[in-house]
C-alpha positions as CSV (number, residue, x, y, z in Angstrom):
1,G,-3.7,221.0,60.6
2,C,-4.0,224.5,59.1
3,S,-6.3,224.0,56.1
4,D,-10.0,223.2,56.3
5,S,-9.3,219.8,54.9
6,D,-6.5,218.8,57.2
7,G,-7.4,217.3,60.5
8,V,-4.1,216.3,62.1
9,D,-0.9,217.8,63.5
10,M,2.0,215.3,63.7
11,Y,5.3,214.9,65.6
12,G,7.9,212.5,64.2
13,L,11.5,211.3,64.6
14,D,13.6,210.0,61.7
15,G,10.7,209.9,59.4
16,E,8.5,207.9,61.8
17,E,5.3,209.2,63.2
18,M,5.4,209.3,67.1
19,W,2.3,211.3,67.9
20,Y,-0.5,213.2,66.2
21,A,-3.4,215.5,67.2
22,D,-6.6,214.2,65.7
23,F,-8.8,217.4,65.6
24,N,-11.7,215.4,64.2
25,K,-11.7,213.2,67.3
26,G,-10.5,215.9,69.7
27,E,-7.6,214.0,71.1
28,G,-3.9,213.3,70.8
29,V,-2.9,209.8,69.6
30,V,0.4,208.1,70.4
31,A,1.4,206.3,67.2
32,L,4.4,204.3,68.6
33,P,4.3,200.5,68.3
34,P,3.4,198.5,71.4
35,F,7.0,197.2,71.8
36,A,8.4,200.8,72.1
37,D,9.2,202.2,75.5
38,P,6.2,204.1,77.0
39,F,6.3,207.8,76.0
40,T,3.9,210.6,77.0
41,F,3.1,213.9,75.3
42,P,1.6,216.1,78.0
43,G,0.1,219.3,76.7
44,F,0.8,218.5,73.1
45,Y,-2.8,218.4,72.1
46,E,-3.6,221.7,73.7
47,Q,-0.6,223.3,72.0
48,A,-1.7,221.8,68.6
49,V,-5.1,223.4,69.0
50,G,-3.5,226.8,69.8
51,N,-1.2,226.5,66.8
52,Q,-4.1,225.6,64.5
53,G,-5.9,228.8,65.5
54,V,-2.8,230.9,64.9
55,C,-2.1,229.2,61.5
56,K,-5.7,229.9,60.3
57,A,-5.5,233.5,61.4
58,N,-2.2,234.3,59.7
59,P,-3.5,234.6,56.1
60,A,-6.1,237.1,57.1
61,T,-3.6,239.1,59.1
62,S,-1.1,239.1,56.2
63,I,-3.7,240.2,53.6
64,K,-4.7,243.1,55.9
65,A,-1.1,244.0,56.6
66,Y,0.0,243.9,52.9
67,K,-3.3,245.5,51.7
68,N,-4.6,242.4,49.8
69,P,-1.6,241.5,47.6
70,E,-2.0,239.5,44.4
71,E,-1.5,235.7,44.8
C-alpha cells in the first residue's frame, strides 16, 4: 500500500490471503472462506493506515538525509 497505485495491505499465511486493508473503501476485509473458523483482526486496519503514512514519508526523508542521491 505504499505507492500511489497500490490500494491494499495484506496479511497471509502459507501463501493464502487472510485479511487485507482496502484503502479505497476505507476498511479491512477478512478474506477467509466461509468454512474457516471465525477470526478477527482488531486494530489491523488502523495499523495499516499508519504504516502507509510512514512508508510514503520514507523516500522524502531518505532523499533529504542522503542529500538527494542518484537513483
